[in-house]
Every structure is written in structure tokens, then in C-alpha cells.
MARVO-537165 format. One record per residue (C-alpha): residue number from 1; x, y, z; residue in three letters. Coordinates in Angstrom, 3 decimals, decimal comma. Example, Ala and Ser with C-alpha at 12.3 -4.5 7.8 and 13.67 -1.06 7.14 Angstrom:
<atoms>
@pos=1 c1=12,300 c2=-4,500 c3=7,800 code=Ala .
@pos=2 c1=13,670 c2=-1,060 c3=7,140 code=Ser .
</atoms>
This chain:
<atoms>
@pos=1 c1=104,733 c2=118,413 c3=106,124 code=Met .
@pos=2 c1=102,351 c2=117,901 c3=103,157 code=Ala .
@pos=3 c1=98,618 c2=118,060 c3=103,656 code=Thr .
@pos=4 c1=97,516 c2=114,610 c3=104,908 code=Cys .
@pos=5 c1=96,925 c2=112,141 c3=102,068 code=Val .
@pos=6 c1=95,071 c2=109,268 c3=103,501 code=Thr .
@pos=7 c1=95,513 c2=105,571 c3=102,534 code=Leu .
@pos=8 c1=94,139 c2=102,151 c3=103,291 code=Gly .
@pos=9 c1=95,456 c2=98,654 c3=102,668 code=Val .
@pos=10 c1=93,747 c2=95,409 c3=101,866 code=Glu .
@pos=11 c1=95,597 c2=92,064 c3=102,311 code=Glu .
@pos=12 c1=94,558 c2=88,649 c3=101,155 code=Glu .
@pos=13 c1=95,842 c2=85,472 c3=102,975 code=Tyr .
@pos=14 c1=95,628 c2=81,676 c3=102,301 code=Leu .
@pos=15 c1=94,101 c2=79,312 c3=104,839 code=Leu .
@pos=16 c1=96,250 c2=76,264 c3=105,087 code=Leu .
@pos=17 c1=95,208 c2=73,137 c3=106,963 code=Asp .
@pos=18 c1=97,423 c2=72,681 c3=110,011 code=Arg .
@pos=19 c1=97,992 c2=68,974 c3=109,468 code=Arg .
@pos=20 c1=98,557 c2=68,821 c3=105,568 code=Thr .
@pos=21 c1=99,431 c2=72,471 c3=104,718 code=Ala .
@pos=22 c1=97,053 c2=72,359 c3=101,819 code=Leu .
@pos=23 c1=94,572 c2=74,988 c3=101,025 code=Pro .
@pos=24 c1=91,546 c2=74,631 c3=103,248 code=Ala .
@pos=25 c1=88,001 c2=75,775 c3=102,388 code=Ala .
@pos=26 c1=87,096 c2=77,109 c3=105,725 code=Arg .
@pos=27 c1=86,617 c2=80,880 c3=105,233 code=Val .
@pos=28 c1=82,941 c2=80,721 c3=106,468 code=Gly .
@pos=29 c1=84,012 c2=78,990 c3=109,717 code=Arg .
@pos=30 c1=87,044 c2=81,479 c3=110,050 code=Leu .
@pos=31 c1=84,778 c2=84,484 c3=109,737 code=Arg .
@pos=32 c1=82,512 c2=83,068 c3=112,449 code=Ala .
@pos=33 c1=85,568 c2=82,469 c3=114,712 code=Ala .
@pos=34 c1=86,899 c2=85,978 c3=113,934 code=Ala .
@pos=35 c1=83,754 c2=87,462 c3=115,444 code=Arg .
@pos=36 c1=84,938 c2=86,080 c3=118,828 code=Gln .
@pos=37 c1=88,300 c2=87,936 c3=118,526 code=Glu .
@pos=38 c1=88,156 c2=91,170 c3=120,605 code=Pro .
@pos=39 c1=90,645 c2=92,883 c3=118,235 code=Gly .
@pos=40 c1=88,429 c2=92,350 c3=115,085 code=Leu .
@pos=41 c1=85,196 c2=94,032 c3=113,846 code=Ala .
@pos=42 c1=82,831 c2=92,271 c3=111,555 code=Arg .
@pos=43 c1=83,809 c2=94,529 c3=108,623 code=Glu .
@pos=44 c1=87,512 c2=93,769 c3=108,990 code=Asp .
@pos=45 c1=87,387 c2=90,299 c3=107,611 code=Val .
@pos=46 c1=85,885 c2=89,267 c3=104,185 code=Asp .
@pos=47 c1=85,784 c2=86,349 c3=101,839 code=Ser .
@pos=48 c1=87,343 c2=86,180 c3=98,361 code=Glu .
@pos=49 c1=86,689 c2=84,188 c3=95,201 code=Leu .
@pos=50 c1=87,770 c2=80,779 c3=96,667 code=Leu .
@pos=51 c1=86,943 c2=79,498 c3=100,032 code=Gln .
@pos=52 c1=90,548 c2=78,993 c3=101,111 code=Ala .
@pos=53 c1=91,139 c2=82,800 c3=100,919 code=Leu .
@pos=54 c1=90,412 c2=85,528 c3=103,356 code=Val .
@pos=55 c1=90,721 c2=89,258 c3=103,003 code=Glu .
@pos=56 c1=91,221 c2=92,045 c3=105,495 code=Val .
@pos=57 c1=90,989 c2=95,800 c3=104,953 code=Ala .
@pos=58 c1=92,248 c2=98,570 c3=107,211 code=Thr .
@pos=59 c1=90,194 c2=101,650 c3=107,877 code=Pro .
@pos=60 c1=91,238 c2=104,919 c3=106,390 code=Val .
@pos=61 c1=94,727 c2=105,779 c3=107,856 code=Cys .
@pos=62 c1=96,540 c2=109,082 c3=108,020 code=Ala .
@pos=63 c1=100,010 c2=107,645 c3=108,292 code=Asp .
@pos=64 c1=102,188 c2=104,470 c3=107,839 code=Leu .
@pos=65 c1=102,184 c2=103,914 c3=111,531 code=Gly .
@pos=66 c1=98,437 c2=103,453 c3=111,551 code=Glu .
@pos=67 c1=98,750 c2=101,044 c3=108,586 code=Val .
@pos=68 c1=101,304 c2=98,946 c3=110,254 code=Gly .
@pos=69 c1=99,319 c2=98,766 c3=113,573 code=Ala .
@pos=70 c1=96,163 c2=97,540 c3=111,822 code=His .
@pos=71 c1=97,997 c2=95,012 c3=109,633 code=Leu .
@pos=72 c1=99,774 c2=93,624 c3=112,758 code=Ala .
@pos=73 c1=96,372 c2=93,391 c3=114,564 code=Arg .
@pos=74 c1=94,773 c2=91,556 c3=111,619 code=Phe .
@pos=75 c1=97,672 c2=89,049 c3=111,326 code=Arg .
@pos=76 c1=97,543 c2=88,310 c3=115,018 code=Arg .
@pos=77 c1=93,857 c2=88,118 c3=115,508 code=Ser .
@pos=78 c1=92,824 c2=86,499 c3=112,243 code=Val .
@pos=79 c1=95,780 c2=84,070 c3=112,743 code=Gly .
@pos=80 c1=94,240 c2=83,165 c3=116,108 code=Ala .
@pos=81 c1=90,860 c2=82,617 c3=114,592 code=Ala .
@pos=82 c1=92,439 c2=80,493 c3=111,809 code=Ala .
@pos=83 c1=94,012 c2=78,312 c3=114,484 code=Arg .
@pos=84 c1=90,675 c2=77,661 c3=116,058 code=Arg .
@pos=85 c1=89,350 c2=76,215 c3=112,880 code=Val .
@pos=86 c1=92,423 c2=74,070 c3=112,192 code=Gly .
@pos=87 c1=94,259 c2=76,439 c3=109,842 code=Cys .
@pos=88 c1=97,443 c2=78,509 c3=109,575 code=Arg .
@pos=89 c1=97,179 c2=81,982 c3=108,011 code=Leu .
@pos=90 c1=99,688 c2=82,227 c3=105,210 code=Ala .
@pos=91 c1=101,073 c2=85,517 c3=103,928 code=Ala .
@pos=92 c1=102,275 c2=84,282 c3=100,491 code=Thr .
@pos=93 c1=101,311 c2=85,321 c3=97,017 code=Gly .
@pos=94 c1=100,489 c2=81,740 c3=95,781 code=Gly .
@pos=95 c1=99,619 c2=78,366 c3=97,235 code=Ala .
@pos=96 c1=102,917 c2=76,391 c3=97,683 code=Pro .
@pos=97 c1=101,070 c2=73,088 c3=97,842 code=Leu .
@pos=98 c1=97,756 c2=71,971 c3=96,380 code=Met .
@pos=99 c1=95,369 c2=69,054 c3=96,584 code=Ala .
@pos=100 c1=94,003 c2=67,153 c3=93,596 code=Asp .
@pos=101 c1=90,533 c2=68,435 c3=94,470 code=Ala .
@pos=102 c1=89,648 c2=72,023 c3=93,603 code=Thr .
@pos=103 c1=88,732 c2=74,536 c3=96,173 code=Val .
@pos=104 c1=85,092 c2=75,590 c3=95,880 code=Pro .
@pos=105 c1=84,180 c2=79,159 c3=95,152 code=Val .
@pos=106 c1=82,490 c2=81,405 c3=97,614 code=Thr .
@pos=107 c1=78,777 c2=81,192 c3=97,221 code=Gly .
@pos=108 c1=77,950 c2=84,644 c3=95,552 code=Thr .
@pos=109 c1=76,352 c2=84,856 c3=92,221 code=Gln .
@pos=110 c1=79,236 c2=86,790 c3=90,847 code=Arg .
@pos=111 c1=81,777 c2=84,247 c3=91,881 code=Tyr .
@pos=112 c1=79,665 c2=81,370 c3=90,591 code=Arg .
@pos=113 c1=79,464 c2=83,108 c3=87,289 code=Glu .
@pos=114 c1=83,199 c2=83,590 c3=87,118 code=Leu .
@pos=115 c1=83,638 c2=79,822 c3=87,855 code=Arg .
@pos=116 c1=81,111 c2=78,955 c3=85,120 code=Ala .
@pos=117 c1=82,778 c2=81,300 c3=82,499 code=Asp .
@pos=118 c1=86,503 c2=80,463 c3=83,252 code=Ala .
@pos=119 c1=86,668 c2=77,241 c3=85,237 code=Ala .
@pos=120 c1=90,323 c2=76,473 c3=85,115 code=Gln .
@pos=121 c1=91,393 c2=80,047 c3=85,755 code=Leu .
@pos=122 c1=88,948 c2=80,464 c3=88,641 code=Ala .
@pos=123 c1=90,230 c2=77,221 c3=90,186 code=Asp .
@pos=124 c1=93,797 c2=78,511 c3=90,027 code=Glu .
@pos=125 c1=93,121 c2=81,806 c3=91,869 code=Gln .
@pos=126 c1=94,781 c2=80,589 c3=95,002 code=Leu .
@pos=127 c1=96,786 c2=83,734 c3=94,962 code=Ile .
@pos=128 c1=97,024 c2=86,554 c3=97,439 code=Cys .
@pos=129 c1=97,686 c2=90,223 c3=96,724 code=Gly .
@pos=130 c1=98,066 c2=93,542 c3=98,483 code=Met .
@pos=131 c1=95,952 c2=96,509 c3=97,414 code=His .
@pos=132 c1=96,897 c2=100,078 c3=98,456 code=Ile .
@pos=133 c1=94,196 c2=102,743 c3=98,230 code=His .
@pos=134 c1=95,513 c2=106,332 c3=98,148 code=Val .
@pos=135 c1=93,125 c2=109,217 c3=98,416 code=Ala .
@pos=136 c1=92,863 c2=111,517 c3=95,352 code=Val .
@pos=137 c1=90,999 c2=114,827 c3=95,133 code=Pro .
@pos=138 c1=88,635 c2=113,757 c3=92,369 code=Asp .
@pos=139 c1=88,494 c2=111,198 c3=89,482 code=Arg .
@pos=140 c1=89,902 c2=113,668 c3=87,001 code=Gln .
@pos=141 c1=93,095 c2=114,080 c3=89,085 code=Ala .
@pos=142 c1=93,150 c2=110,316 c3=89,947 code=Gly .
@pos=143 c1=92,952 c2=109,182 c3=86,361 code=Ala .
@pos=144 c1=95,646 c2=111,633 c3=85,297 code=Ala .
@pos=145 c1=97,866 c2=110,412 c3=88,225 code=Ala .
@pos=146 c1=97,296 c2=106,841 c3=87,200 code=Leu .
@pos=147 c1=98,587 c2=107,642 c3=83,832 code=Gly .
@pos=148 c1=101,749 c2=109,160 c3=85,316 code=Arg .
@pos=149 c1=102,654 c2=106,362 c3=87,724 code=Leu .
@pos=150 c1=101,968 c2=103,416 c3=85,294 code=Arg .
@pos=151 c1=105,658 c2=103,177 c3=84,085 code=Pro .
@pos=152 c1=106,756 c2=102,405 c3=87,565 code=Trp .
@pos=153 c1=104,274 c2=99,632 c3=88,280 code=Leu .
@pos=154 c1=106,637 c2=96,853 c3=87,278 code=Pro .
@pos=155 c1=109,149 c2=98,029 c3=89,869 code=Val .
@pos=156 c1=106,479 c2=97,516 c3=92,486 code=Leu .
@pos=157 c1=105,880 c2=93,995 c3=91,131 code=Val .
@pos=158 c1=109,588 c2=93,310 c3=91,570 code=Ala .
@pos=159 c1=109,818 c2=94,732 c3=95,058 code=Leu .
@pos=160 c1=106,556 c2=92,896 c3=96,143 code=Gly .
@pos=161 c1=107,387 c2=89,483 c3=94,590 code=Ala .
@pos=162 c1=106,421 c2=86,859 c3=97,155 code=Asn .
@pos=163 c1=105,099 c2=83,791 c3=95,267 code=Ser .
@pos=164 c1=107,876 c2=81,625 c3=93,921 code=Pro .
@pos=165 c1=106,150 c2=78,217 c3=94,706 code=Phe .
@pos=166 c1=103,050 c2=76,766 c3=93,184 code=Trp .
@pos=167 c1=101,593 c2=73,182 c3=93,553 code=Gly .
@pos=168 c1=104,680 c2=71,719 c3=95,127 code=Gly .
@pos=169 c1=107,134 c2=73,244 c3=92,601 code=His .
@pos=170 c1=109,388 c2=76,137 c3=92,224 code=Asp .
@pos=171 c1=107,969 c2=78,102 c3=89,314 code=Thr .
@pos=172 c1=111,214 c2=79,866 c3=88,449 code=Gly .
@pos=173 c1=109,317 c2=83,136 c3=88,954 code=Phe .
@pos=174 c1=109,563 c2=85,465 c3=91,755 code=Ala .
@pos=175 c1=105,845 c2=86,370 c3=91,491 code=Ser .
@pos=176 c1=103,836 c2=83,591 c3=90,020 code=Trp .
@pos=177 c1=100,745 c2=85,351 c3=91,200 code=Arg .
@pos=178 c1=101,418 c2=88,099 c3=88,679 code=Thr .
@pos=179 c1=101,455 c2=85,406 c3=85,920 code=Val .
@pos=180 c1=98,300 c2=83,730 c3=87,138 code=Val .
@pos=181 c1=96,438 c2=87,033 c3=87,451 code=Phe .
@pos=182 c1=97,773 c2=88,164 c3=84,083 code=Gly .
@pos=183 c1=95,585 c2=85,550 c3=82,416 code=Arg .
@pos=184 c1=92,427 c2=87,500 c3=82,937 code=Trp .
@pos=185 c1=91,442 c2=89,532 c3=79,862 code=Pro .
@pos=186 c1=91,949 c2=93,019 c3=81,499 code=Val .
@pos=187 c1=95,142 c2=92,845 c3=83,586 code=Ser .
@pos=188 c1=98,744 c2=94,026 c3=83,810 code=Gly .
@pos=189 c1=99,752 c2=97,663 c3=83,371 code=Ala .
@pos=190 c1=96,824 c2=99,967 c3=82,648 code=Pro .
@pos=191 c1=96,665 c2=102,043 c3=79,541 code=Pro .
@pos=192 c1=97,604 c2=105,696 c3=79,641 code=Phe .
@pos=193 c1=94,790 c2=108,057 c3=80,740 code=Phe .
@pos=194 c1=94,849 c2=111,787 c3=80,377 code=Ser .
@pos=195 c1=91,880 c2=112,283 c3=82,708 code=Gly .
@pos=196 c1=88,525 c2=111,024 c3=83,965 code=Ala .
@pos=197 c1=86,816 c2=111,197 c3=80,589 code=Ala .
@pos=198 c1=89,504 c2=109,359 c3=78,809 code=His .
@pos=199 c1=89,413 c2=106,690 c3=81,637 code=Tyr .
@pos=200 c1=85,588 c2=106,301 c3=81,293 code=Glu .
@pos=201 c1=85,853 c2=106,094 c3=77,562 code=Glu .
@pos=202 c1=88,355 c2=103,193 c3=77,727 code=Arg .
@pos=203 c1=86,347 c2=101,429 c3=80,389 code=Val .
@pos=204 c1=83,145 c2=101,787 c3=78,394 code=Ala .
@pos=205 c1=84,867 c2=100,309 c3=75,255 code=Ala .
@pos=206 c1=86,048 c2=97,310 c3=77,318 code=Leu .
@pos=207 c1=82,665 c2=96,760 c3=78,732 code=Leu .
@pos=208 c1=81,195 c2=97,119 c3=75,248 code=Gly .
@pos=209 c1=83,166 c2=94,099 c3=74,028 code=Thr .
@pos=210 c1=81,113 c2=91,854 c3=76,319 code=Gly .
@pos=211 c1=84,304 c2=89,991 c3=77,322 code=Val .
@pos=212 c1=84,145 c2=91,368 c3=80,874 code=Ile .
@pos=213 c1=80,943 c2=91,415 c3=82,853 code=Ala .
@pos=214 c1=81,503 c2=94,432 c3=85,002 code=Asp .
@pos=215 c1=84,008 c2=97,088 c3=86,223 code=Arg .
@pos=216 c1=85,220 c2=94,768 c3=89,023 code=His .
@pos=217 c1=86,943 c2=92,754 c3=86,283 code=Gln .
@pos=218 c1=89,405 c2=95,535 c3=85,512 code=Leu .
@pos=219 c1=92,260 c2=93,701 c3=86,986 code=Tyr .
@pos=220 c1=94,989 c2=96,272 c3=86,113 code=Trp .
@pos=221 c1=97,971 c2=96,747 c3=88,371 code=His .
@pos=222 c1=96,471 c2=100,001 c3=89,294 code=Ala .
@pos=223 c1=92,963 c2=101,439 c3=88,684 code=Arg .
@pos=224 c1=90,448 c2=104,031 c3=90,002 code=Leu .
@pos=225 c1=88,287 c2=102,612 c3=92,800 code=Ser .
@pos=226 c1=84,577 c2=102,709 c3=92,057 code=Asp .
@pos=227 c1=83,739 c2=102,379 c3=95,776 code=Thr .
@pos=228 c1=86,058 c2=104,902 c3=97,384 code=Tyr .
@pos=229 c1=87,653 c2=108,238 c3=96,258 code=Pro .
@pos=230 c1=91,026 c2=106,615 c3=95,782 code=Thr .
@pos=231 c1=93,522 c2=105,287 c3=93,260 code=Leu .
@pos=232 c1=94,085 c2=101,646 c3=93,990 code=Glu .
@pos=233 c1=97,581 c2=100,165 c3=93,482 code=Val .
@pos=234 c1=97,303 c2=96,333 c3=93,133 code=Arg .
@pos=235 c1=100,667 c2=95,257 c3=91,753 code=Ala .
@pos=236 c1=102,407 c2=93,725 c3=94,816 code=Pro .
@pos=237 c1=101,860 c2=90,170 c3=96,182 code=Asp .
@pos=238 c1=100,824 c2=90,039 c3=99,811 code=Val .
@pos=239 c1=103,942 c2=90,498 c3=101,915 code=Gln .
@pos=240 c1=105,636 c2=88,111 c3=104,351 code=Leu .
@pos=241 c1=105,790 c2=90,709 c3=107,100 code=Asp .
@pos=242 c1=104,179 c2=93,859 c3=108,171 code=Val .
@pos=243 c1=107,332 c2=95,989 c3=107,688 code=Asp .
@pos=244 c1=107,520 c2=95,074 c3=104,032 code=Ser .
@pos=245 c1=103,851 c2=95,789 c3=103,527 code=Ala .
@pos=246 c1=104,258 c2=99,245 c3=105,084 code=Val .
@pos=247 c1=107,168 c2=99,928 c3=102,944 code=Thr .
@pos=248 c1=105,135 c2=99,126 c3=99,791 code=Leu .
@pos=249 c1=102,209 c2=101,204 c3=100,982 code=Ala .
@pos=250 c1=104,595 c2=104,191 c3=101,492 code=Gly .
@pos=251 c1=106,036 c2=103,763 c3=97,946 code=Ile .
@pos=252 c1=102,489 c2=103,625 c3=96,481 code=Ala .
@pos=253 c1=101,349 c2=106,751 c3=98,347 code=Arg .
@pos=254 c1=104,627 c2=108,528 c3=97,292 code=Gly .
@pos=255 c1=104,003 c2=107,565 c3=93,633 code=Leu .
@pos=256 c1=100,449 c2=108,870 c3=93,819 code=Val .
@pos=257 c1=101,314 c2=112,192 c3=95,493 code=Val .
@pos=258 c1=104,276 c2=112,682 c3=93,060 code=Thr .
@pos=259 c1=101,936 c2=112,062 c3=90,089 code=Ala .
@pos=260 c1=99,282 c2=114,446 c3=91,492 code=Leu .
@pos=261 c1=101,835 c2=117,090 c3=91,938 code=Arg .
@pos=262 c1=103,212 c2=116,687 c3=88,395 code=Glu .
@pos=263 c1=99,709 c2=116,902 c3=87,050 code=Gly .
@pos=264 c1=99,140 c2=120,257 c3=88,821 code=Arg .
@pos=265 c1=102,334 c2=121,549 c3=87,277 code=Arg .
@pos=266 c1=101,467 c2=120,276 c3=83,831 code=Gly .
@pos=267 c1=104,797 c2=118,319 c3=83,572 code=Ala .
@pos=268 c1=105,020 c2=116,029 c3=80,578 code=Arg .
@pos=269 c1=104,381 c2=112,412 c3=81,607 code=Pro .
@pos=270 c1=106,353 c2=109,368 c3=80,710 code=Leu .
@pos=271 c1=104,269 c2=107,232 c3=78,325 code=Asp .
@pos=272 c1=106,183 c2=103,944 c3=77,362 code=Pro .
@pos=273 c1=104,488 c2=101,745 c3=74,828 code=Pro .
@pos=274 c1=102,167 c2=99,118 c3=76,196 code=Ala .
@pos=275 c1=104,388 c2=96,327 c3=74,771 code=Ser .
@pos=276 c1=107,385 c2=97,650 c3=76,773 code=Ile .
@pos=277 c1=105,375 c2=97,791 c3=79,981 code=Leu .
@pos=278 c1=104,040 c2=94,360 c3=79,424 code=Gln .
@pos=279 c1=107,531 c2=92,978 c3=78,947 code=Ala .
@pos=280 c1=108,838 c2=94,908 c3=81,940 code=Ala .
@pos=281 c1=106,061 c2=93,533 c3=84,127 code=Gly .
@pos=282 c1=106,728 c2=89,951 c3=82,900 code=Trp .
@pos=283 c1=110,403 c2=90,392 c3=83,597 code=His .
@pos=284 c1=109,775 c2=91,845 c3=87,018 code=Ala .
@pos=285 c1=107,601 c2=88,989 c3=87,922 code=Ala .
@pos=286 c1=110,146 c2=86,545 c3=86,621 code=Arg .
@pos=287 c1=113,346 c2=87,951 c3=88,323 code=Arg .
@pos=288 c1=112,153 c2=90,157 c3=91,313 code=Gly .
@pos=289 c1=115,230 c2=92,053 c3=92,416 code=Leu .
@pos=290 c1=117,750 c2=89,326 c3=91,439 code=Thr .
@pos=291 c1=118,664 c2=90,714 c3=87,991 code=Ala .
@pos=292 c1=118,225 c2=93,743 c3=85,772 code=Asp .
@pos=293 c1=114,886 c2=95,443 c3=85,601 code=Leu .
@pos=294 c1=113,604 c2=97,532 c3=82,595 code=Val .
@pos=295 c1=114,309 c2=101,225 c3=83,320 code=Asp .
@pos=296 c1=110,955 c2=102,931 c3=82,858 code=Pro .
@pos=297 c1=112,646 c2=106,192 c3=81,817 code=Arg .
@pos=298 c1=114,101 c2=104,714 c3=78,523 code=Asn .
@pos=299 c1=113,030 c2=101,031 c3=78,261 code=Gly .
@pos=300 c1=116,543 c2=99,608 c3=78,654 code=Thr .
@pos=301 c1=117,936 c2=97,128 c3=81,184 code=Pro .
@pos=302 c1=119,587 c2=98,356 c3=84,321 code=Leu .
@pos=303 c1=120,538 c2=96,576 c3=87,604 code=Pro .
@pos=304 c1=117,494 c2=96,231 c3=89,762 code=Ala .
@pos=305 c1=119,051 c2=98,289 c3=92,607 code=Ala .
@pos=306 c1=119,665 c2=101,231 c3=90,230 code=Asp .
@pos=307 c1=116,000 c2=101,139 c3=88,975 code=Val .
@pos=308 c1=114,766 c2=100,940 c3=92,519 code=Val .
@pos=309 c1=117,078 c2=103,927 c3=93,301 code=Gly .
@pos=310 c1=115,564 c2=105,795 c3=90,505 code=Ala .
@pos=311 c1=112,063 c2=105,228 c3=91,832 code=Leu .
@pos=312 c1=113,137 c2=106,407 c3=95,355 code=Leu .
@pos=313 c1=114,752 c2=109,559 c3=93,800 code=Asp .
@pos=314 c1=111,471 c2=110,217 c3=92,032 code=Arg .
@pos=315 c1=109,312 c2=110,048 c3=95,145 code=Ile .
@pos=316 c1=111,667 c2=111,310 c3=97,827 code=Thr .
@pos=317 c1=110,346 c2=114,912 c3=97,824 code=Pro .
@pos=318 c1=106,791 c2=113,559 c3=98,390 code=Ala .
@pos=319 c1=108,000 c2=111,074 c3=101,049 code=Leu .
@pos=320 c1=109,754 c2=113,917 c3=102,858 code=Arg .
@pos=321 c1=106,622 c2=116,041 c3=102,905 code=Glu .
@pos=322 c1=104,582 c2=113,156 c3=104,186 code=Leu .
@pos=323 c1=107,113 c2=112,319 c3=106,835 code=Gly .
@pos=324 c1=107,786 c2=108,879 c3=105,302 code=Asp .
@pos=325 c1=111,284 c2=109,244 c3=103,804 code=Ala .
@pos=326 c1=113,299 c2=107,576 c3=106,539 code=Asp .
@pos=327 c1=110,897 c2=104,675 c3=106,999 code=Arg .
@pos=328 c1=110,421 c2=103,930 c3=103,399 code=Val .
@pos=329 c1=114,027 c2=104,318 c3=102,478 code=Thr .
@pos=330 c1=115,098 c2=101,887 c3=105,197 code=Ala .
@pos=331 c1=112,474 c2=99,468 c3=104,157 code=Gly .
@pos=332 c1=113,526 c2=99,556 c3=100,503 code=Val .
@pos=333 c1=117,156 c2=99,014 c3=101,516 code=Gln .
@pos=334 c1=115,987 c2=95,952 c3=103,515 code=Gln .
@pos=335 c1=114,231 c2=94,490 c3=100,476 code=Leu .
@pos=336 c1=117,175 c2=95,120 c3=98,256 code=Val .
@pos=337 c1=119,857 c2=93,644 c3=100,681 code=Thr .
@pos=338 c1=117,875 c2=90,964 c3=102,519 code=Ala .
@pos=339 c1=115,787 c2=89,963 c3=99,549 code=Gly .
@pos=340 c1=112,069 c2=90,009 c3=98,510 code=Thr .
@pos=341 c1=109,580 c2=87,613 c3=99,971 code=Gly .
@pos=342 c1=110,331 c2=85,267 c3=97,119 code=Ala .
@pos=343 c1=114,044 c2=85,168 c3=97,776 code=Ala .
@pos=344 c1=113,395 c2=84,680 c3=101,488 code=Arg .
@pos=345 c1=110,999 c2=81,731 c3=100,738 code=Gln .
@pos=346 c1=113,549 c2=79,949 c3=98,551 code=Arg .
@pos=347 c1=116,164 c2=80,415 c3=101,166 code=Ala .
@pos=348 c1=113,871 c2=78,984 c3=103,890 code=Ala .
@pos=349 c1=113,048 c2=75,867 c3=101,819 code=Leu .
@pos=350 c1=116,774 c2=75,346 c3=101,158 code=Thr .
@pos=351 c1=117,707 c2=75,695 c3=104,828 code=Arg .
@pos=352 c1=114,928 c2=73,693 c3=106,349 code=Gly .
@pos=353 c1=112,589 c2=72,169 c3=103,839 code=Gly .
@pos=354 c1=108,824 c2=72,504 c3=103,833 code=Thr .
@pos=355 c1=108,510 c2=72,849 c3=107,603 code=Glu .
@pos=356 c1=110,951 c2=75,903 c3=107,534 code=Arg .
@pos=357 c1=109,005 c2=77,400 c3=104,577 code=Leu .
@pos=358 c1=105,732 c2=77,023 c3=106,326 code=Leu .
@pos=359 c1=107,045 c2=78,654 c3=109,528 code=Asp .
@pos=360 c1=108,069 c2=81,603 c3=107,357 code=Leu .
@pos=361 c1=104,954 c2=82,176 c3=105,362 code=Ile .
@pos=362 c1=102,431 c2=81,064 c3=108,146 code=Ala .
@pos=363 c1=104,045 c2=81,803 c3=111,502 code=Pro .
@pos=364 c1=102,105 c2=79,983 c3=114,176 code=Asp .
@pos=365 c1=99,914 c2=81,819 c3=116,590 code=Val .
@pos=366 c1=100,069 c2=80,194 c3=120,047 code=Pro .
@pos=367 c1=96,658 c2=79,483 c3=121,687 code=Glu .
@pos=368 c1=97,177 c2=77,895 c3=125,026 code=Asp .
@pos=369 c1=100,852 c2=77,172 c3=125,027 code=Gly .
@pos=370 c1=103,213 c2=76,466 c3=122,234 code=Asp .
@pos=371 c1=101,861 c2=75,179 c3=119,004 code=Ala .
@pos=372 c1=103,043 c2=71,910 c3=117,386 code=Ala .
@pos=373 c1=104,553 c2=72,352 c3=113,857 code=Pro .
@pos=374 c1=102,363 c2=71,323 c3=110,945 code=Ala .
@pos=375 c1=103,058 c2=67,887 c3=109,476 code=Glu .
@pos=376 c1=104,711 c2=67,700 c3=106,071 code=Glu .
@pos=377 c1=102,069 c2=67,308 c3=103,402 code=Pro .
@pos=378 c1=101,656 c2=63,876 c3=101,880 code=Ser .
@pos=379 c1=98,872 c2=64,477 c3=99,383 code=Arg .
@pos=380 c1=100,321 c2=67,552 c3=97,626 code=Ala .
@pos=381 c1=100,900 c2=67,676 c3=93,930 code=Arg .
</atoms>
């Protein structure tokens, strides 16, 4: 087995009112309730831009089993805390229903400034992602690896698509979160980087424009972390279930390890034009796995299952060394055959309406006995 390459995962969830299923601005109350949960530490649960969002973060993990155990713990314990404040914890990339009133921002100076600078965009950040941090030896190796894995990020968008609904409507997209997040000035696929100096040069140039205030606003689908010695993959929506999240975490680690290995060998990297990657990412967000994807090797359309197969072929040697091959391969097969979160959400709505959809994205956490189902919203738009 390869030398251990550690990883960690952050997940964002929506807080939905138990009665109306509308986003509920109760993250402060939820964090207080979470402190009463024996399975949670204070640092496990954090706030996000809007007060109807909550974020969790695993500790550093050595393997995918650890990742899965922590994510299951979070969903169970934070879900119980959410119930105590009248909410359901929803694992979906975008708010399926919305009230006419906006959700207030969390009261930090940075978030207040974001709201002042881009009010409508900030108000629409009722979106939830999954961020996978993979350890890299140093920033030089990490930046070069980032350049090598960027052509495959649209495939992660497609595999991780879990936000088809927005404000009471079907958007026609598998990952509407990708579209919403893509409205920020620095987003989507990152540029190609040859190494740390090139990365810092590009970041300095962006900061020099004055358009973004700080490095936190580098909202690329993957970037170097400024807090941890990691490469952070940010392309997927939050996943409906822990198994899907673990699968995507394994793919991300496999991509990073493969890129690091290629960098050590001096292999020539793929470097598609930015316009091709932008189109590929948009198309992946639009269709998920239900149609062709853009083959990153030549920029042409290919059935989604074939592009996903090419991704697996690329990372399988790394997956085998990490001991992840069977788990990740089975998880990918499940996503291809059973459908992404977006496909499963649409199927749930078709079969059982809003109540069935809510049961899928926000499974109830019993407190003292069975929980009553949430009432169908009446004030949604």
C-alpha cells in the first residue's frame, strides 16, 4: 500500500423549518444545541455565509473508513440538534423552496461586506458544497498537482450533482449550485499552474485588480488551502448520503495522488483551453450523468459512463496503492447505475411529491419516538 496520504472533508447543510420546509435562520441556536450532543466537539460545527447554513469538518483522516464514520456521526448528531431547534438537516446542494424574505447573513465583518458588495448574489447563497482536502508534500507539488487534475474537475461536478431544484422549481440543471457559485468573479475551473511561484503570481494578479477582497474569494473548483497543507477539491455538491460522499472523497484523493506521481515523473500534463473547461463544467452541471460529457483528453463529447470510466482508469493505480479501489469503484458504479443525487431527487418528487423529496434530502432524526412528517410548504415561491 502507498504511504498514507491523509484527507479531510467539509460538508455544508441547509436548515429547513420542520413545519414549512423553508430555509430557517437558526444556525446560532443549532450550534448551541449541538454543544449538548455527546458525539460532537465545539470545533466540529461552524456557521457559513447565511444563517440557514451549517458546516461540519472532519479531523484529519488516514482512510475512507474514517471519513465515512465522521460524516455519519455528523449527520446523526447535528441532525438531532437541528430537530431540537425545529429544523431538519438537509443534504442538498440548493434550497428546494424559499420564502419571499431573504435569509440574513452571519454576523461577521467579512460576510457583512460580501452582502454589501453583492447583495443579490449573497442572498442566493443557499447552496451547499462538499470540500475534500488532500495532503500534499508542499505548495510547489500541490500547485503542480492542481494543474494536472483540473481537466477532470467537470467530471466531479457531474458525479456530485445534487441540486436540481431551486425556489420551488426544477431548474433543468443537475447542479444548480455550480451555476449559482459560478457567478462569483473567481470561480469554476482554475487556471493551469506549473508550480507554487506560478500559483502565487496568478493570485497576486487577481488580488491586484481589487475585484476580490482576499484569498478566501478564490472560489475555483480546486485550490491550494491557505490554512492547511492540502489541495482542496470543491467541485461536488454536498451528497445525499455518506456512501456517495466517501466515493467522491476517494476519487479526489486518487486524482491528487495520481497528479503528484505524474509530477515526480515529469509526465506532460493535459492542458485544455480555459474556454473548453468552462463549457465542460457548465455542461456537467446541466446534465450530470444523464448525457454525454466532454472528454478531457480531447475536448469531444463522449457518453458520461465512458468519461467516468476514463477517470477511473486514470486513478486506479493510486486507488489500489491506497487500498481504495474496490470501495471507490463500487461507489462510482452505484452513481452511474442508480443515478446522482439530482436524479434521485427528481425521482422522489415524481413518486411522492414534496413530502417524499424532503424525506430523501432531510431524513428525520427521531428524538423520543417516531417523528411526524413536515407539512407541505404553503409560503414557498
